[in-house]
C-alpha positions in Angstrom: 16.7 70.3 111.6 17.4 70.8 107.9 20.5 73.0 108.5 21.8 70.5 111.1 21.4 67.7 108.6 23.5 69.5 106.1 26.4 69.7 108.6 26.2 66.1 109.6 25.8 65.0 106.0 28.9 66.9 105.3 30.7 65.1 108.1 29.6 61.8 106.7 30.2 62.3 103.0 32.3 65.4 102.4 36.1 64.9 102.1 36.7 68.6 101.9 34.6 69.6 104.9 36.0 72.6 106.8 36.2 72.4 110.6 38.1 75.6 111.6 35.7 77.0 114.2 38.2 77.4 117.0 41.6 79.0 117.4 43.2 75.5 117.9 41.7 74.3 114.7 42.8 77.1 112.4 46.2 78.5 111.4 46.0 82.2 110.6 46.3 82.9 106.9 44.9 79.5 105.8 42.7 79.9 102.7 39.0 79.0 103.3 37.1 77.8 100.3 33.9 79.9 100.2 31.6 77.0 99.2 32.9 74.7 101.9 33.0 77.5 104.4 29.5 78.6 103.9 28.2 75.0 103.9 29.6 74.8 107.4 28.8 78.3 108.5 25.0 78.2 107.7 24.7 75.3 110.2 26.1 77.4 113.1 22.6 78.7 113.6 21.4 75.3 115.0 23.0 74.8 118.4 22.3 78.3 119.9 18.8 78.1 118.6 18.3 74.7 120.1 19.3 75.9 123.5 17.3 79.2 123.2 14.1 77.4 122.1 14.6 74.7 124.7 14.7 77.4 127.4 11.6 79.2 125.9 9.6 76.0 125.7 10.6 75.0 129.2 9.4 78.4 130.6 6.0 78.1 128.8 5.6 74.5 129.7 6.4 74.9 133.4 4.2 77.9 133.7 1.3 75.9 132.4 2.1 72.9 134.6 2.2 75.2 137.6 -1.1 76.8 136.6 -2.6 73.2 136.4 -1.5 72.6 140.0 1.5 70.3 139.4 3.6 70.2 142.6 7.1 71.7 142.4 8.6 68.4 143.4 7.0 66.6 140.5 8.4 69.3 138.1 11.9 68.9 139.6 11.7 65.1 139.2 10.7 65.5 135.5 13.5 67.9 134.8 16.0 65.6 136.6 14.9 62.5 134.6 14.7 64.3 131.3 18.0 66.2 131.8 19.9 63.0 132.7 18.2 61.1 129.8 19.3 63.7 127.3 22.8 64.1 128.7 23.7 60.3 128.7 22.5 59.9 125.1 25.6 61.8 123.9 28.1 59.2 125.2 25.8 56.2 124.9 24.1 56.8 121.5 25.6 59.7 119.5 29.4 59.4 120.1 30.0 56.1 118.5 28.3 57.3 115.3 30.2 60.6 115.1 33.6 59.4 116.2 33.5 55.6 116.2 33.7 53.1 119.1 36.0 53.9 122.0 35.4 57.6 121.9 33.1 59.9 123.9 31.9 63.2 122.5 30.0 65.6 124.7 28.3 68.1 122.5 24.8 69.5 122.1 22.9 66.8 124.1 25.4 67.2 127.0 24.8 71.0 126.9 21.0 70.7 126.8 20.8 68.0 129.4 23.2 69.6 131.8 21.4 73.0 131.3 18.1 71.4 132.2 19.6 70.0 135.4 20.8 73.5 136.2 17.3 74.8 135.7 16.0 72.8 138.6 17.3 75.3 141.1 17.7 78.3 138.8 14.0 78.3 137.7 13.1 79.4 141.2 15.0 82.7 140.8 13.2 85.9 139.5 13.4 86.3 135.7 15.4 89.5 136.2 18.1 87.7 138.1 18.3 84.9 135.4 18.5 87.6 132.7 21.4 89.2 134.5 23.1 85.8 134.9 22.5 85.0 131.2 24.0 88.4 130.1 26.9 88.0 132.6 27.8 84.7 131.0 27.1 86.0 127.5 29.5 89.0 127.9 31.8 87.7 130.5 32.3 84.1 129.4 35.6 84.8 127.7 36.9 86.6 130.8 35.9 83.7 133.0 37.6 81.3 130.6 40.8 83.4 130.6 40.7 83.5 134.4 40.2 79.8 134.7 43.1 79.1 132.3 45.4 81.5 134.2 44.5 79.8 137.5 45.3 76.3 136.1 48.5 77.4 134.3 47.1 77.4 130.8 46.1 73.7 130.7 42.5 73.2 131.5 41.6 70.2 133.6 38.4 68.2 133.0 36.2 70.4 135.4 37.2 73.6 133.6 36.7 72.0 130.2 33.2 70.7 131.1 32.2 74.2 132.3 34.0 76.7 130.2 36.7 75.8 127.7 36.0 72.4 126.2 39.0 70.2 125.4 40.3 66.7 124.7 41.2 64.2 127.4 42.3 60.9 125.7 39.1 59.3 124.2 36.9 62.0 125.8 36.2 65.2 123.8 34.2 68.0 125.5 32.9 70.0 122.5 30.2 72.0 124.2 31.2 73.4 127.6 28.2 74.0 129.8 28.2 77.7 130.9 28.3 79.4 127.5 25.4 77.2 126.3 23.5 77.6 129.5 23.4 81.4 128.8 21.5 80.6 125.6 19.0 78.5 127.5 18.6 81.2 130.2 18.0 83.9 127.5 15.3 81.6 126.0 13.8 81.1 129.4 13.5 84.8 129.9 11.9 85.1 126.4 9.5 82.3 127.4 8.5 84.1 130.5 7.3 87.2 128.6 6.0 85.2 125.6 2.5 85.0 127.0 2.4 88.8 127.4 3.6 89.2 123.8 1.2 86.7 122.2 0.0 89.4 119.7 1.8 88.5 116.5 2.6 92.0 115.6 4.3 92.7 119.0 6.2 89.4 118.8 7.5 90.2 115.3 8.6 93.7 116.2 10.3 92.7 119.4 12.1 89.8 117.8 13.2 91.8 114.8 14.4 94.6 117.1 16.4 92.2 119.2 17.9 90.7 116.1 18.9 94.1 114.8 20.5 95.1 118.1 22.4 91.8 118.3 23.7 92.2 114.8 25.0 95.6 115.8 26.8 94.0 118.8 28.3 91.4 116.5 29.6 94.1 114.1 31.2 96.0 116.9 32.9 93.0 118.5 34.0 91.4 115.3 35.1 94.8 114.0 37.3 95.6 117.0 38.9 92.1 116.5 39.8 91.6 120.1 37.9 90.5 123.2 34.8 88.5 122.5 36.3 86.5 119.6 37.9 83.7 121.7 41.2 84.5 120.0 39.8 83.5 116.6 40.5 86.9 115.0 39.9 88.1 111.5 42.8 87.8 109.1 41.4 90.5 106.9 38.2 92.3 106.0 36.7 89.7 103.7 33.2 88.4 104.3 34.5 84.9 105.1 36.8 86.2 107.7 34.0 88.3 109.3 31.9 85.2 109.6 34.7 83.0 110.7 33.8 83.0 114.4 34.7 80.6 117.2 32.1 77.9 118.1 34.5 75.9 120.3 34.1 77.5 122.7 31.3 79.8 121.6 32.6 83.3 121.5 30.6 86.5 122.1 30.7 87.3 118.4 29.5 83.8 117.5 26.6 83.9 120.0 25.6 87.5 119.1 25.5 86.7 115.4 23.7 83.4 115.6 21.1 84.4 118.2 20.4 87.6 116.3 19.9 85.6 113.1 17.6 83.2 115.0 15.5 86.1 116.3 15.2 87.5 112.7 14.3 84.1 111.4 11.7 83.6 114.1 10.2 87.0 113.2 10.0 86.0 109.6 8.5 82.6 110.4 5.9 84.2 112.6 4.9 86.4 109.7 4.4 83.2 107.6 2.6 81.3 110.3 -0.8 81.8 108.8 0.4 80.8 105.3 -0.3 77.3 104.0 2.1 75.2 102.1 3.7 71.8 102.0 7.1 73.2 102.9 5.9 74.9 106.1 4.0 71.8 107.1 7.1 69.7 106.6 9.2 72.1 108.7 6.6 72.0 111.4 6.7 68.2 111.5 10.4 68.2 111.9 10.2 70.9 114.6 7.6 69.0 116.6 9.7 65.8 116.5 13.1 67.5 116.6 14.7 65.3 119.3 13.3 62.1 117.7 14.7 63.2 114.4 18.1 64.1 115.9 18.5 60.7 117.5 18.1 59.0 114.1 19.5 61.2 111.4 23.2 60.9 112.1 23.0 57.1 112.1 21.2 57.1 108.8 23.8 59.4 107.2 26.9 57.6 108.5 25.6 54.1 107.8 24.5 55.3 104.3 27.9 56.8 103.6 29.6 53.7 104.7 27.3 51.4 102.8 27.8 53.4 99.6 31.5 53.5 100.0 31.5 57.3 100.2 32.3 57.8 103.9 34.3 61.1 104.0 35.2 60.5 100.3 32.9 62.7 98.2 32.0 66.4 98.0 29.3 69.0 98.4 26.9 67.5 95.8 26.8 64.2 97.8 26.4 66.3 101.0 23.3 68.0 99.7 21.8 64.9 98.1 22.3 63.0 101.3 20.6 65.8 103.2 17.5 65.5 101.1 17.5 61.7 101.2 17.8 61.6 105.0 14.9 64.0 105.4 12.7 62.1 102.9 13.5 58.8 104.6 12.9 60.0 108.2 9.9 62.3 107.5 7.3 59.5 107.4 8.7 58.1 110.7 8.5 61.7 112.2 4.9 62.0 111.1 4.0 58.7 112.7 5.8 59.6 115.9 4.2 63.1 115.9 0.8 61.5 115.8 1.7 59.0 118.5 3.0 61.7 120.7 -0.1 63.8 120.3 -2.2 60.7 121.3 -0.1 59.9 124.3 1.0 63.3 125.7 1.8 62.0 129.2 3.7 58.9 128.3 7.3 58.2 127.5 7.2 60.7 124.7 7.6 63.5 127.2 11.3 62.5 127.3 11.8 62.5 123.5 
């Protein structure tokens, strides 16, 4: 949540914000300011981690519901309602704040909501089959995209954009095509299925750290070869910025390998700190438990604040980081109240948010 706020504060306040995370957004040889680039780059961790943790939480939650005797039809109905609810909030609530009235942006809520809808039938498959599907999309997504573009003559129509490539169609922008992001949720689902067996903290830390190290090696190979797996956003040179300059739109193999590996390492570190006390960890925990609620409010606070101060896309990195802190401090009391309400009403409307 904190990293995501940095990115959206930059979008609201930062006149120098870099948005070069796709081959169609970047001209090879363009200089990338390190401070601006890293401010954008650190936030790449968010979306893959959102999808992964959503899949893990779904697996654990549905396992417990099944053990409690909830009928499969009731579970399907819950997934259908929640998936549709999350999906429609992108065009109905978030788009007008990110792009202004008259535009529709399908991004992370579309990817999460549509992936939840896909899990209605997919959850019935064995975990091994879902892992194979996730890895197939993970490694073969770029090949599928190339095949789809070849079949449609190089210009993706809306169905292909929604599934694989993303694209712009007048006022509609598909920023997060479904299938690459579904692979992140499926990997999280598979992790959630084995989570109960790995509840020992030492085992969890070792497995996550090992997975993270393996994924970082995969990233190094794919990015080093500078060919397939980079969605055509290749390195211009051997600098650190160019190594980290990976494609998010659509998410390339190098992007997904890097970010999910960093997420695994971060989770291992946070598990090691889980028994520690401290105000910072408590604050992060509150934001984590109210992540969706916070997400639905933070962009509006940032954009309206930037407009009200006369700084909308007209300032720099200092304003970006100050706005990040201000938004968190402003919304944190609301998140605490919502967290308490949600704990007191676990079966009410809060199951959707």
